[in-house]
SEKOL-402282 format. One record per residue (C-alpha): residue in three letters; x, y, z negated; residue number from 1. Coordinates in nm, 4 decimals, m for minus. Last residue first. Layout:
REM SEKOL-402282
["ALA" [X Y Z] NUM];
...
REM end
This chain:
REM SEKOL-402282
["ARG" [m1.3596 5.7638 2.5534] 288];
["MET" [m1.0628 5.5851 2.3336] 287];
["MET" [m1.3615 5.3939 2.0882] 286];
["GLN" [m1.5366 5.2366 2.3681] 285];
["PHE" [m1.2102 5.0763 2.5319] 284];
["LEU" [m1.1018 4.9583 2.1640] 283];
["ASN" [m1.4771 4.7837 2.1026] 282];
["ARG" [m1.4776 4.6379 2.4754] 281];
["GLN" [m1.1511 4.5043 2.3370] 280];
["VAL" [m1.1983 4.3521 2.0428] 279];
["HIS" [m1.5343 4.1778 2.1673] 278];
["ASP" [m1.3300 4.0142 2.4495] 277];
["ALA" [m1.0909 3.9348 2.1879] 276];
["ILE" [m1.3243 3.7544 2.0091] 275];
["ARG" [m1.4627 3.5825 2.3013] 274];
["LEU" [m1.1345 3.4807 2.3848] 273];
["ALA" [m1.0276 3.3325 2.0511] 272];
["CYS" [m1.3966 3.1510 2.0516] 271];
["ASP" [m1.3773 2.9416 2.3643] 270];
["PHE" [m1.0271 2.8412 2.2921] 269];
["MET" [m1.1510 2.6928 1.9331] 268];
["GLU" [m1.4102 2.6008 2.1211] 267];
["ASP" [m1.1843 2.3928 2.3539] 266];
["ALA" [m1.0088 2.2283 2.0740] 265];
["LYS" [m1.3184 2.1487 1.8662] 264];
["GLU" [m1.4276 1.9401 2.1396] 263];
["ARG" [m1.1097 1.8167 2.1944] 262];
["CYS" [m1.0856 1.6506 1.8504] 261];
["ASN" [m0.6915 1.5950 1.7445] 260];
["LYS" [m0.6819 1.9197 1.5588] 259];
["TYR" [m1.0549 1.9176 1.3771] 258];
["GLU" [m1.0098 1.7338 1.0372] 257];
["LEU" [m0.6469 1.8244 0.9249] 256];
["TYR" [m0.7562 2.2058 1.0660] 255];
["HIS" [m1.0491 2.2287 0.8022] 254];
["GLU" [m0.9942 2.5002 0.6233] 253];
["ARG" [m0.8446 2.7193 0.9501] 252];
["ALA" [m1.1618 2.6013 1.1362] 251];
["GLU" [m1.3396 2.7874 0.8878] 250];
["PHE" [m1.1118 3.1265 0.9426] 249];
["ILE" [m1.2026 3.0735 1.3924] 248];
["THR" [m1.5999 2.9589 1.3347] 247];
["ALA" [m1.6557 3.2840 1.0848] 246];
["VAL" [m1.4740 3.5103 1.3055] 245];
["ILE" [m1.6784 3.3698 1.6746] 244];
["LYS" [m2.0122 3.3786 1.3893] 243];
["SER" [m1.9341 3.7537 1.2776] 242];
["ALA" [m1.8588 3.8605 1.6904] 241];
["GLU" [m2.2292 3.7395 1.7418] 240];
["LYS" [m2.3734 3.9160 1.4164] 239];
["GLY" [m2.2200 4.2972 1.5206] 238];
["TYR" [m1.9189 4.4580 1.5465] 237];
["HIS" [m1.8845 4.6937 1.2820] 236];
["GLU" [m2.0950 4.5176 0.9667] 235];
["ASN" [m2.0858 4.1848 1.1244] 234];
["TYR" [m1.7379 4.1784 1.1725] 233];
["PHE" [m1.6687 4.2918 0.7968] 232];
["ASP" [m1.8892 4.0679 0.6670] 231];
["ALA" [m1.6861 3.7674 0.8725] 230];
["ILE" [m1.3697 3.9275 0.7246] 229];
["THR" [m1.4502 3.8760 0.3749] 228];
["GLU" [m1.3598 3.5322 0.2887] 227];
["LYS" [m0.9987 3.6245 0.4434] 226];
["ASN" [m0.8980 3.8052 0.1254] 225];
["GLU" [m0.5672 3.8924 0.0865] 224];
["ILE" [m0.5073 3.9586 0.4701] 223];
["TYR" [m0.8537 4.1390 0.4280] 222];
["ASN" [m0.7220 4.3338 0.1750] 221];
["LEU" [m0.4248 4.4894 0.3762] 220];
["TYR" [m0.6798 4.6386 0.6107] 219];
["LYS" [m0.7825 4.8875 0.3417] 218];
["LYS" [m0.4001 5.1051 0.4295] 217];
["GLU" [m0.5435 5.3404 0.2197] 216];
["LYS" [m0.4378 5.6143 0.5290] 215];
["LEU" [m0.6261 5.3243 0.7519] 214];
["GLU" [m0.9609 5.3540 0.5827] 213];
["ASN" [m0.9212 5.7280 0.5815] 212];
["GLU" [m0.8692 5.7452 0.9658] 211];
["ASN" [m1.1509 5.5063 1.0622] 210];
["MET" [m1.1277 5.1220 1.0375] 209];
["ALA" [m1.2862 4.9755 1.3819] 208];
["ILE" [m0.9301 4.9226 1.5165] 207];
["GLU" [m0.7301 4.7966 1.2002] 206];
["ILE" [m1.0036 4.5153 1.1963] 205];
["GLY" [m0.9992 4.4243 1.5381] 204];
["LEU" [m0.6173 4.3860 1.5182] 203];
["TYR" [m0.7204 4.1390 1.1977] 202];
["CYS" [m0.9465 3.8975 1.4295] 201];
["ILE" [m0.6771 3.9327 1.7237] 200];
["ASN" [m0.4587 3.7868 1.4725] 199];
["LYS" [m0.6638 3.4835 1.3572] 198];
["GLY" [m0.7949 3.3769 1.7336] 197];
["ASN" [m0.4001 3.4063 1.7892] 196];
["THR" [m0.3478 3.1010 1.5601] 195];
["LEU" [m0.6783 2.9156 1.5933] 194];
["ALA" [m0.6032 2.9203 1.9974] 193];
["GLU" [m0.2719 2.8034 1.9582] 192];
["ASN" [m0.3561 2.5202 1.6761] 191];
["PHE" [m0.6630 2.4205 1.8875] 190];
["LEU" [m0.4227 2.4025 2.2273] 189];
["LEU" [m0.1971 2.1749 2.0461] 188];
["ASP" [m0.4214 1.9775 1.8803] 187];
["CYS" [m0.5374 1.9064 2.2389] 186];
["GLU" [m0.2614 1.6994 2.3583] 185];
["ASP" [m0.3895 1.3955 2.4383] 184];
["ASP" [m0.5755 1.5592 2.7392] 183];
["ASP" [m0.2072 1.6985 2.8609] 182];
["TYR" [m0.0811 2.0642 2.7642] 181];
["GLN" [0.0749 2.3157 2.9690] 180];
["ALA" [m0.2444 2.4083 3.1816] 179];
["PRO" [m0.4443 2.5019 2.9219] 178];
["ALA" [m0.2155 2.7168 2.7573] 177];
["ARG" [m0.2501 2.9672 3.0151] 176];
["THR" [m0.5422 3.1599 2.8772] 175];
["LEU" [m0.3437 3.1781 2.6009] 174];
["PRO" [m0.0731 3.3533 2.6894] 173];
["ILE" [m0.2696 3.6409 2.8289] 172];
["THR" [m0.4866 3.6495 2.5523] 171];
["PHE" [m0.2308 3.7186 2.2251] 170];
["PHE" [0.0342 4.0063 2.4484] 169];
["PRO" [m0.2854 4.1168 2.6125] 168];
["LEU" [m0.4427 4.2522 2.2897] 167];
["ASP" [m0.1199 4.3460 2.1450] 166];
["PHE" [0.0198 4.6050 2.4121] 165];
["LEU" [m0.2956 4.7991 2.3852] 164];
["ALA" [m0.3531 4.7744 2.0344] 163];
["GLY" [m0.0461 4.9190 1.9983] 162];
["GLN" [m0.1251 5.2343 2.1617] 161];
["PHE" [m0.5140 5.2193 1.9814] 160];
["ILE" [m0.3635 5.1583 1.6707] 159];
["ASP" [m0.0939 5.4521 1.6740] 158];
["GLN" [m0.3906 5.6800 1.8066] 157];
["LYS" [m0.6152 5.5736 1.5148] 156];
["SER" [m0.3579 5.6765 1.2684] 155];
["ILE" [m0.1147 5.4820 1.0444] 154];
["THR" [0.0810 5.7268 0.7680] 153];
["GLY" [0.4156 5.6904 0.7233] 152];
["VAL" [0.6648 5.3942 0.8542] 151];
["SER" [0.8821 5.3962 0.5549] 150];
["VAL" [1.1251 5.1309 0.4986] 149];
["SER" [1.3191 5.1789 0.2123] 148];
["PRO" [1.1222 4.9428 0.0037] 147];
["LEU" [1.1622 4.7133 0.2344] 146];
["PHE" [1.5321 4.6212 0.1834] 145];
["ASP" [1.5254 4.4555 m0.1494] 144];
["LYS" [1.8927 4.3177 m0.1391] 143];
["GLY" [1.9886 3.9577 m0.0472] 142];
["PHE" [1.7211 3.6038 m0.1636] 141];
["LEU" [1.4095 3.5203 m0.2159] 140];
["LEU" [1.2232 3.8656 m0.2378] 139];
["LYS" [0.7973 3.8136 m0.2256] 138];
["ASN" [0.6347 3.9857 0.0326] 137];
["THR" [0.2615 4.0764 0.0984] 136];
["GLY" [0.2619 4.4873 0.0996] 135];
["LYS" [0.5641 4.5849 0.2798] 134];
["MET" [0.5270 4.3189 0.5418] 133];
["GLY" [0.1505 4.3846 0.6575] 132];
["GLU" [0.3140 4.7613 0.6058] 131];
["THR" [0.5824 4.6646 0.8845] 130];
["PHE" [0.2965 4.4941 1.1140] 129];
["TRP" [0.0852 4.7991 1.0574] 128];
["LYS" [0.3408 5.0530 1.2186] 127];
["SER" [0.4887 4.8080 1.4964] 126];
["PHE" [0.7578 4.5751 1.5443] 125];
["ILE" [0.9645 4.5641 1.2464] 124];
["MET" [0.9182 4.9807 1.1540] 123];
["GLY" [1.1634 5.3207 1.1858] 122];
["ARG" [1.2846 5.1963 1.4895] 121];
["MET" [1.6323 5.2883 1.4673] 120];
["ARG" [1.6522 5.1985 1.1180] 119];
["ILE" [1.4482 4.8566 1.1615] 118];
["GLU" [1.6895 4.7256 1.4592] 117];
["ASN" [2.0006 4.8393 1.2313] 116];
["THR" [1.8754 4.6542 0.9527] 115];
["SER" [1.8400 4.3549 1.1467] 114];
["VAL" [1.5166 4.1460 1.2702] 113];
["ILE" [1.4264 3.7901 1.2351] 112];
["ILE" [1.0614 3.6730 1.1902] 111];
["PRO" [1.0858 3.2898 1.0858] 110];
["ASN" [0.7598 3.0707 1.1096] 109];
["LEU" [0.7593 2.7084 0.9667] 108];
["PHE" [0.4152 2.5494 1.0359] 107];
["VAL" [0.4101 2.2310 0.8591] 106];
["ASP" [0.1694 1.9493 0.9929] 105];
["TYR" [0.0565 1.6366 0.8973] 104];
["SER" [m0.0071 1.3118 1.0926] 103];
["SER" [0.2584 1.3463 1.3025] 102];
["ARG" [0.4415 1.4679 1.6212] 101];
["ILE" [0.8286 1.5088 1.6296] 100];
["LYS" [0.9280 1.6504 1.9428] 99];
["PRO" [0.6735 1.9867 1.9355] 98];
["TYR" [0.6541 2.2121 2.1781] 97];
["ILE" [0.7624 2.5860 2.1073] 96];
["TYR" [0.4687 2.8005 2.0782] 95];
["ARG" [0.7091 3.1815 2.0838] 94];
["PHE" [0.4640 3.4173 1.9421] 93];
["PRO" [0.5899 3.7678 1.7319] 92];
["ARG" [0.6726 3.5657 1.5420] 91];
["PHE" [0.8403 3.2346 1.6181] 90];
["GLU" [0.6785 2.9309 1.5665] 89];
["VAL" [0.8819 2.5994 1.4666] 88];
["ARG" [0.6299 2.3057 1.3481] 87];
["VAL" [0.7797 2.1037 1.0849] 86];
["SER" [0.5820 1.7718 1.1634] 85];
["CYS" [0.5260 1.5649 0.8295] 84];
["HIS" [0.6475 1.2546 0.6204] 83];
["LYS" [0.9361 1.0426 0.7812] 82];
["ARG" [1.0328 1.3146 1.0396] 81];
["PHE" [1.1468 1.5701 0.7450] 80];
["ASP" [1.5159 1.5959 0.8148] 79];
["LYS" [1.4355 1.6108 1.2089] 78];
["PRO" [1.2269 1.8859 1.1361] 77];
["ILE" [1.4766 2.0939 0.9508] 76];
["GLU" [1.7776 2.0268 1.1688] 75];
["ARG" [1.6087 2.1400 1.5279] 74];
["CYS" [1.5317 2.5181 1.2853] 73];
["ILE" [1.8294 2.5291 1.1286] 72];
["GLU" [2.0606 2.5060 1.4378] 71];
["GLY" [1.8214 2.7948 1.6099] 70];
["ILE" [1.8840 3.0024 1.3219] 69];
["VAL" [2.2849 2.9697 1.3767] 68];
["LEU" [2.2381 3.0018 1.7571] 67];
["TYR" [2.0880 3.3109 1.6610] 66];
["ASP" [2.3135 3.4466 1.4484] 65];
["SER" [2.6165 3.3770 1.6718] 64];
["PRO" [2.4142 3.6359 1.9238] 63];
["THR" [2.4535 3.8698 1.6884] 62];
["ALA" [2.1852 4.0534 1.4870] 61];
["TYR" [2.2938 4.4251 1.4591] 60];
["GLU" [2.3929 4.5337 1.0865] 59];
["SER" [2.3195 4.3142 0.8110] 58];
["LEU" [2.0272 4.0541 0.9239] 57];
["ILE" [1.7070 4.0894 0.7766] 56];
["LEU" [1.4703 3.7298 0.7805] 55];
["LEU" [1.1019 3.7479 0.7125] 54];
["PHE" [0.9982 3.4338 0.5934] 53];
["ASN" [0.6341 3.2884 0.6932] 52];
["LEU" [0.5721 2.8933 0.5815] 51];
["ASP" [0.2113 2.8402 0.7552] 50];
["PRO" [0.0559 2.5461 0.5750] 49];
["ARG" [m0.2730 2.4360 0.8162] 48];
["ASP" [m0.4582 2.1717 0.5457] 47];
["MET" [m0.3105 2.3136 0.2626] 46];
["SER" [m0.4376 2.6539 0.3262] 45];
["MET" [m0.1588 2.9263 0.1937] 44];
["LYS" [m0.3098 3.1752 m0.0850] 43];
["GLY" [m0.0595 3.1892 m0.2917] 42];
["PHE" [0.0756 3.5249 m0.2627] 41];
["ALA" [0.4156 3.4923 m0.0641] 40];
["TYR" [0.2283 3.1936 0.1386] 39];
["SER" [m0.0366 3.3946 0.2697] 38];
["GLY" [0.1955 3.6652 0.4431] 37];
["VAL" [0.5922 3.7042 0.3297] 36];
["ALA" [0.8583 3.4706 0.1887] 35];
["TYR" [1.1429 3.7151 0.2100] 34];
["LEU" [1.5053 3.6933 0.3041] 33];
["SER" [1.7235 4.0263 0.2592] 32];
["GLU" [2.0891 4.1662 0.4342] 31];
["ILE" [2.1537 3.8160 0.5229] 30];
["ARG" [2.4726 3.7919 0.7106] 29];
["ALA" [2.7417 3.6731 0.4564] 28];
["ASN" [2.4984 3.4021 0.3699] 27];
["LEU" [2.4227 3.2941 0.7262] 26];
["LYS" [2.4781 2.9196 0.6898] 25];
["GLN" [2.4297 2.7995 0.3326] 24];
["LYS" [2.1827 3.1004 0.2222] 23];
["CYS" [1.9906 3.0133 0.5763] 22];
["LEU" [2.0134 2.6790 0.4808] 21];
["GLY" [1.8892 2.6636 0.1311] 20];
["VAL" [1.6062 2.8907 0.2566] 19];
["PHE" [1.4618 2.6751 0.5325] 18];
["SER" [1.5624 2.3549 0.3052] 17];
["ASP" [1.3049 2.5554 0.0064] 16];
["ALA" [1.0510 2.6085 0.2524] 15];
["VAL" [1.0589 2.2179 0.3663] 14];
["GLU" [1.0751 2.1501 0.0056] 13];
["GLU" [0.7669 2.3566 m0.0984] 12];
["VAL" [0.5101 2.1908 0.1759] 11];
["LEU" [0.6485 1.8530 0.0455] 10];
["LYS" [0.5231 1.9389 m0.3227] 9];
["GLY" [0.1914 2.0834 m0.1838] 8];
["HIS" [0.1104 1.7979 0.0498] 7];
["ASP" [0.2026 1.5481 m0.2426] 6];
["ILE" [0.2017 1.2351 m0.0076] 5];
["GLU" [m0.0599 0.9241 m0.0809] 4];
["LEU" [0.1784 0.6040 m0.1829] 3];
["LEU" [0.1697 0.3435 0.1231] 2];
["MET" [m0.0226 0.0122 m0.0172] 1];
REM end
């Protein structure tokens, strides 16, 4: 009789392995290493655990740094192959075909940036992305660099400009996804649609907020309280959009149950593109 695996312990071991290998192989190059997102404040779904890390390298990131990070990200899935599939996904998103597929998935998401990149831009990728990192992090190693990053008030104009780039960034690769996965790989389509769908939902919250709500950073409340997102959409986008959002976040909590179901994969793909349409129409309407 096989012993039941303690998924909580397994996920922490994967996290500890990533942090340990970063310290071992990149120690002198690390300015800061953070846990970020739901993992940092203990609200990660154990059905679909996302280990989000922000790795800030000193000065400029070099080709050698990326080669070492690649080595780490290849090593960890091999180390845990008997117990789970460690799926590496980079932020912003690059979906990597998993060489090891298992009944249980742990998602490892490293965000890699350097101090000089942040200083040049004044932010990490975008203002609201930076605020998300600043509002949901736990320092694991190195200096606490994020408090020194000040992006200023996020305006509606910032949101509009960013959204015009981000929506195609999420939706265009997703529309190509059905062509790259075979029939027995519906779990990969399901995951890609679910992940993009969630991110589009968060973008839609920022688009719908007024200047005062943005100034008060109320969008951070929905990162911590995902159960309130459908209600927000009901108020700002209507019942149809709210139902789509509820379906997306319900699937997150039933990932293990749904991930190998072709019908659920197609449904999630449909939901992700339909919520993108709602958000895009609202964006264009507000920009007039």
